[in-house]
VMD Tcl script that draws the C-alpha trace (Angstrom):
set ca {
  {-0.15 -0.42 0.00}
  {1.26 3.40 -0.84}
  {-0.13 6.39 0.11}
  {0.97 10.01 -0.49}
  {-0.73 13.35 0.59}
  {-1.58 15.49 -2.59}
  {0.27 18.62 -0.57}
  {3.48 16.72 -1.18}
  {5.49 17.28 -4.19}
  {6.89 13.94 -4.22}
  {6.03 10.23 -6.78}
  {6.11 6.53 -5.35}
  {9.50 6.72 -6.84}
  {10.85 9.05 -4.45}
  {10.33 7.26 -1.77}
  {11.84 4.38 -2.49}
  {15.26 5.88 -2.55}
  {18.25 5.32 -0.64}
  {18.28 8.91 0.05}
  {15.79 11.35 -0.14}
  {14.15 14.48 1.49}
  {10.49 15.79 1.17}
  {9.14 19.20 2.20}
  {5.86 20.35 3.24}
  {4.89 24.22 3.99}
  {1.92 24.65 6.17}
  {-0.03 27.74 7.06}
  {0.60 28.34 11.17}
  {-3.66 26.76 11.79}
  {-2.66 23.70 10.22}
  {0.21 22.21 12.41}
  {-1.81 20.32 14.62}
  {-3.34 17.66 12.62}
  {-2.58 17.30 8.88}
  {-2.67 13.78 9.32}
  {-0.46 11.58 7.29}
  {1.96 12.72 5.00}
  {2.74 9.73 3.16}
  {2.89 5.43 3.91}
  {4.48 2.79 2.48}
  {3.68 -0.34 3.83}
  {4.75 -3.43 1.72}
  {4.95 -7.04 3.84}
  {7.00 -6.38 7.37}
  {8.09 -3.03 5.49}
  {6.83 0.21 6.63}
  {7.60 3.71 5.92}
  {5.21 6.36 6.75}
  {5.30 10.10 8.01}
  {2.58 12.43 9.95}
  {1.80 15.18 11.79}
  {-0.76 14.67 14.33}
  {-1.58 16.46 17.95}
  {0.96 18.97 17.01}
  {4.00 16.11 16.43}
  {5.77 15.22 13.54}
  {6.92 11.73 12.76}
  {8.97 9.96 10.33}
  {9.34 6.05 10.77}
  {10.78 3.33 9.08}
  {10.52 -0.54 10.22}
  {11.16 -0.39 14.12}
  {12.78 3.42 13.88}
  {10.96 5.96 14.90}
  {11.73 10.05 15.35}
  {9.61 12.53 16.46}
  {9.59 16.50 17.08}
  {6.94 18.57 18.37}
  {5.76 21.63 16.80}
  {6.24 24.26 19.53}
  {4.24 27.12 19.88}
  {3.66 29.51 17.13}
  {6.14 32.76 16.94}
  {4.96 35.63 16.92}
  {4.25 37.00 12.89}
  {4.72 33.12 11.67}
  {3.49 33.06 8.11}
  {4.58 29.65 7.00}
  {5.84 26.41 8.74}
  {8.09 24.63 6.37}
  {8.52 20.75 7.36}
  {11.54 18.58 5.89}
  {12.05 15.01 6.35}
  {15.20 13.22 5.29}
  {16.53 9.90 5.40}
  {19.25 7.59 4.43}
  {20.04 4.14 4.45}
  {21.50 5.17 8.04}
  {19.27 7.73 9.57}
  {16.01 9.80 9.75}
  {15.92 13.10 9.98}
  {12.93 15.71 10.55}
  {13.15 19.16 10.79}
  {10.98 22.25 10.80}
  {11.23 26.08 10.47}
  {9.11 28.70 10.94}
  {9.02 31.75 8.40}
  {8.01 35.13 8.09}
  {8.59 36.97 4.68}
  {11.17 34.09 3.76}
  {12.85 34.76 6.87}
  {13.45 31.94 9.45}
  {12.60 33.24 13.18}
  {12.15 29.60 14.98}
  {13.28 26.18 13.66}
  {14.20 22.46 15.35}
  {15.54 19.46 13.94}
  {15.69 15.95 15.51}
  {17.52 12.82 14.16}
  {17.28 9.08 14.97}
  {20.85 6.75 13.66}
  {19.32 3.20 12.21}
  {20.78 -0.20 10.75}
  {21.36 -0.08 7.21}
  {17.92 -0.24 6.27}
  {16.55 -0.68 2.28}
  {13.27 -0.62 0.71}
  {12.73 -4.33 -0.11}
  {13.85 -5.26 -3.89}
  {10.45 -6.77 -4.10}
  {8.79 -3.64 -3.90}
  {10.45 -2.35 -6.55}
  {9.55 -5.07 -8.84}
  {5.83 -4.64 -7.96}
  {6.28 -0.58 -8.54}
  {7.33 -2.02 -11.98}
  {4.59 -4.21 -12.30}
  {2.23 -1.49 -11.44}
  {3.43 1.07 -13.76}
  {4.54 3.13 -10.90}
  {7.77 3.82 -11.86}
  {9.46 5.75 -15.01}
  {10.13 3.69 -18.19}
  {12.25 4.37 -20.93}
  {14.19 2.47 -23.89}
  {17.95 2.04 -24.47}
  {18.79 2.83 -28.10}
  {20.94 0.13 -28.20}
  {23.06 -2.76 -26.49}
  {25.80 -0.25 -26.06}
  {24.38 2.81 -24.26}
  {22.57 -0.06 -22.02}
  {26.69 -1.14 -20.82}
  {27.71 2.49 -21.11}
  {25.37 3.46 -18.52}
  {25.96 0.27 -15.93}
  {29.42 0.99 -16.44}
  {29.41 4.39 -15.62}
  {27.08 3.74 -12.65}
  {29.76 1.03 -11.41}
  {32.64 3.76 -11.69}
  {30.87 6.39 -9.52}
  {29.71 3.81 -6.73}
  {33.73 3.76 -5.19}
  {32.56 7.69 -4.59}
  {29.37 7.29 -3.29}
  {29.79 4.65 -0.83}
  {33.03 6.94 0.46}
  {30.33 10.28 0.31}
  {27.19 8.92 1.67}
  {27.98 5.79 3.79}
  {30.25 4.76 6.08}
  {32.42 1.59 4.72}
  {31.78 -0.05 8.41}
  {29.01 -1.35 7.05}
  {30.66 -3.57 4.78}
  {32.75 -4.59 7.97}
  {31.21 -6.77 11.01}
  {32.81 -4.98 14.48}
  {33.29 -6.79 17.94}
  {33.26 -3.97 20.39}
  {34.37 -4.39 24.39}
  {33.44 -1.57 27.32}
  {32.48 0.73 24.39}
  {36.16 0.57 22.15}
  {36.87 -1.65 18.93}
  {38.20 -5.24 19.62}
  {38.30 -6.94 16.18}
  {37.13 -6.19 12.75}
  {36.34 -8.66 10.26}
  {34.84 -8.25 6.64}
  {31.32 -9.23 6.18}
  {30.35 -12.49 4.01}
  {29.61 -11.96 0.51}
  {26.38 -12.86 1.12}
  {25.76 -9.67 3.93}
  {27.42 -7.70 1.28}
  {25.48 -9.04 -1.32}
  {22.43 -7.37 0.44}
  {24.36 -3.64 0.71}
  {25.43 -3.44 -3.06}
  {21.71 -4.74 -4.28}
  {20.01 -1.99 -2.49}
  {22.91 0.89 -3.79}
  {22.76 -0.59 -7.52}
  {18.85 -1.19 -7.23}
  {18.73 3.07 -6.52}
  {21.59 3.76 -9.09}
  {20.22 2.06 -11.86}
  {15.99 3.45 -10.74}
  {16.53 6.23 -12.38}
  {17.91 4.48 -15.80}
  {14.91 2.14 -15.95}
  {17.26 -0.79 -15.40}
  {16.15 -3.61 -13.31}
  {18.25 -5.56 -10.85}
  {17.35 -9.40 -10.76}
  {18.74 -11.78 -8.11}
  {20.08 -14.78 -9.93}
  {17.86 -17.21 -8.28}
  {18.34 -20.66 -10.13}
  {18.48 -23.63 -7.99}
  {21.61 -24.37 -6.56}
  {23.41 -21.26 -7.92}
  {23.82 -20.14 -4.10}
  {25.83 -17.09 -5.54}
  {25.93 -13.55 -5.19}
  {25.17 -12.92 -8.78}
  {22.58 -10.43 -10.41}
  {21.14 -9.93 -13.55}
  {21.07 -6.33 -15.11}
  {18.10 -6.29 -17.50}
  {16.69 -3.25 -19.25}
  {14.53 -2.72 -22.80}
  {16.90 -2.26 -26.05}
  {14.57 -0.69 -28.25}
  {13.39 -2.59 -31.27}
  {15.62 -5.51 -29.24}
  {13.72 -7.10 -26.39}
  {15.26 -6.94 -23.17}
  {19.23 -6.61 -22.60}
  {20.99 -8.41 -20.14}
  {24.36 -8.08 -18.41}
  {25.55 -10.42 -15.76}
  {27.41 -9.30 -12.63}
  {29.16 -11.42 -9.94}
  {30.25 -10.17 -6.21}
  {32.81 -11.96 -4.78}
  {35.40 -10.50 -1.75}
  {39.49 -10.05 -2.92}
  {40.18 -12.50 0.07}
  {37.73 -15.09 -1.40}
  {39.86 -18.37 -2.17}
  {37.51 -19.07 -5.00}
  {38.20 -15.71 -6.37}
  {39.96 -16.43 -9.25}
  {37.80 -19.37 -9.98}
  {34.64 -17.36 -10.00}
  {36.05 -15.20 -12.63}
  {37.32 -17.79 -14.73}
  {34.32 -20.63 -14.20}
  {31.37 -19.43 -12.65}
  {30.62 -16.21 -14.25}
  {31.23 -17.58 -17.85}
  {29.14 -20.47 -16.96}
  {26.26 -17.56 -15.02}
  {26.26 -15.57 -18.68}
  {25.80 -18.97 -20.86}
  {22.96 -19.72 -18.82}
  {21.24 -16.04 -18.75}
  {22.02 -16.05 -22.26}
  {23.67 -12.71 -21.47}
  {27.16 -11.75 -24.20}
  {28.54 -9.49 -21.69}
  {29.50 -9.95 -17.68}
  {30.87 -7.76 -14.85}
  {33.26 -9.10 -11.94}
  {32.71 -6.87 -8.98}
  {35.50 -7.33 -6.17}
  {35.14 -6.16 -2.79}
  {38.47 -4.81 -1.53}
  {39.09 -5.26 2.56}
  {42.88 -4.15 2.03}
  {44.80 -6.38 4.85}
  {42.64 -9.11 4.51}
  {43.88 -10.37 0.77}
  {47.08 -9.32 1.55}
  {50.03 -7.90 3.66}
  {52.05 -6.41 1.67}
  {50.92 -2.64 1.01}
  {52.47 -2.79 -2.43}
  {48.89 -4.71 -3.17}
  {46.08 -2.25 -4.03}
  {42.79 -2.45 -5.49}
  {43.93 -1.43 -9.09}
  {46.76 -3.43 -9.27}
  {44.46 -6.07 -7.50}
  {42.28 -5.53 -10.58}
  {45.49 -5.54 -13.10}
  {46.00 -9.51 -12.16}
  {42.82 -10.44 -12.50}
  {43.12 -9.32 -16.05}
  {45.92 -11.03 -16.02}
  {44.76 -13.99 -15.36}
  {41.96 -13.63 -17.09}
  {43.87 -13.68 -20.65}
  {45.42 -17.06 -19.25}
  {42.61 -18.54 -18.82}
  {39.77 -17.27 -21.39}
  {40.10 -17.14 -24.93}
  {40.56 -13.37 -26.22}
  {36.77 -13.39 -27.38}
  {35.91 -13.95 -23.81}
  {38.23 -11.63 -22.82}
  {36.47 -8.81 -24.21}
  {33.01 -9.73 -23.06}
  {33.75 -9.15 -19.15}
  {34.74 -6.35 -17.08}
  {36.43 -5.79 -13.74}
  {35.51 -3.07 -10.86}
  {37.12 -3.02 -7.73}
  {35.62 -1.41 -4.81}
  {37.87 -0.10 -1.92}
  {36.46 -0.76 1.36}
  {39.23 -0.59 3.42}
  {38.60 0.81 6.90}
  {39.59 4.87 7.24}
  {43.19 5.31 8.82}
  {42.37 7.49 12.17}
  {44.27 11.30 12.25}
  {48.04 10.31 13.27}
  {47.92 7.13 12.89}
  {49.93 5.65 9.66}
  {48.40 2.48 7.77}
  {51.25 0.40 8.86}
  {50.43 0.92 12.42}
  {47.17 -0.17 11.73}
  {48.20 -3.56 10.25}
  {50.26 -3.96 13.21}
  {47.51 -3.44 15.03}
  {45.06 -5.67 13.87}
  {47.40 -8.65 13.03}
  {47.37 -8.72 16.47}
  {43.90 -9.50 16.82}
  {43.50 -11.86 14.54}
}
mol new
graphics top color blue
foreach p $ca { graphics top sphere $p radius 0.5 }
foreach p [lrange $ca 0 end-1] q [lrange $ca 1 end] { graphics top cylinder $p $q radius 0.2 }
display resetview
């Protein structure tokens, strides 16, 4: 169920983005009981906002942020209410305005675990024609769009999200005592949400591989190609320290492409720094070069041209004043 107040300038696709914001402007006598602003309910997933009894609330599943609208400031002409969210927080604010000048404001924020709309909700919206859909001119245009978004994924992770969401952190007395990379399965859920969010605006669908016995964190990226039907690109994820990293590249991904009848594939590697190699000379960049070398050893030139690589650096940031070698030494002692 999706409900959106006609007072909001928003559509369904705005409310299923990983990060977003909506604003509503009220005259002073509306600020007590405007009711529901929006509500998205799908299975166990709930995302909703309302103004009732002079209180603004924004809820996502079991997380809730509330902000009372305090007494009207003298001369208030408008009240601007802003609701903002990311996968890791909910934020509510308001400002009382007079002739475009702010005369009072308040805000409240709640931190949450990484939360994203269910992928099946996006699929449902597509089936209900609630998402804009456009065709790509050709396969090359489709692939170029996918490659451009994967190129930007590293920057988006560094800018919008904490790399700690890809790590299991063990605490004792409020301090981190161990850091271990998440499994490919756990990282898969986060990457899937990010890809869905970025590819949503491009009319590219992210479909998990659900073939019997697959068990691998694989996706099929699909889009409409003008006068050609559906285009497909297969994407396989692997942790850089996985013992079957090369096997995934030289055997599993080609088999996946064949089963999906896809001409092109992408090998996406999650780099966690020292957990792949103790050598400080090894980086995400030259790891990618090594994968290219392995591919040329095991694949025909034709197959090599059909597979592209992307490495994402998920190394935890080094604290100010500490060198990376010091961090390496500390973490070796925790293993």
